[in-house]
Residue, then its C-alpha position, 0 to 999 in steps of 0.5 A: m078378601f074378594k081379591h084373595l078369592f079372585l086370585t085363588c080362582l084364577s091361579i088354579s082355574a086351569f086345573v080345578c075351575e071351569g072358567r066361563l068367559s062372556r059369550r056373544n049370545m048371552q041368552e044361550q041355553s047351556g048345560d052349565a051350572v052358571t049361565c050369564l044372562a046380562m052384563n055391564e061394566t059393574h056387574v053380571t047377572v047369572n042364572i045358577r042351577q044345581t046340576l051335580v046331584g039328581s036331575p030335573t026329572s028326578l026330585t028324589d035325589l037332593a044335594d045336602e047343601f048347595f051354596w055359592v060365594y060371590s062379590c055383593p054389588e051393594e057392599m063390594k065384598p064377599a057374600c054367600e048364599l046357602y040352601k039345604s036339600v036342593d033338588g035338580c030343579f033348583e035355579k036362582n038368578q044372582t047379581v055378581a059385582c065386577d072387580p073394578v080393577t080387573k073387570i071380572a066377576t067370579i062366582d064359586l059354587y059348592t055342592r056338598d053331599n054325603t054320596f060324594s067321596k071324602r076325597d072330594s074336599v075343598p077349602n072352606p071359603r069362610v064367608g059369613k056364617c055360610l058353612g061354619k069354621a071348618k078349614i076343609l069341607e069334606r064331600t064337597k065339590r067346587e066349580c068356579y065361573t068367571f065372566s068378563c064385565m063389559s057393556t053388551n051395547 
């Protein structure tokens, strides 16, 4: 299933996803929702921020649901983390496994909010119990980030 998610992301990245390949300065600050903190041949550690609803200065605007799908380094299969009522200050570090064949780590962020248009719909990744069994997630935006896995030495 990880390979399917990975291939789907790569095949539509030019149209839908925001691809982020490795940067020379990994500690570089950025306005991106996902920033690479460290990497090696087996995994990438990223900082994830909720940037689509609200702002760090306004804690009254909350995203209804914020979740991401990634490859779990321990089990090497897709995993999901889900948070509800997330403000613009939310951030969390996550370790993402690298695909052993392609040497690429992929993380898909999903932000769901009732202020988004019904046309903002994406296929449900259906990973674990993350967001139910619906085929389509309405009022949801998806951002895809990919990182090349290499040693920083």
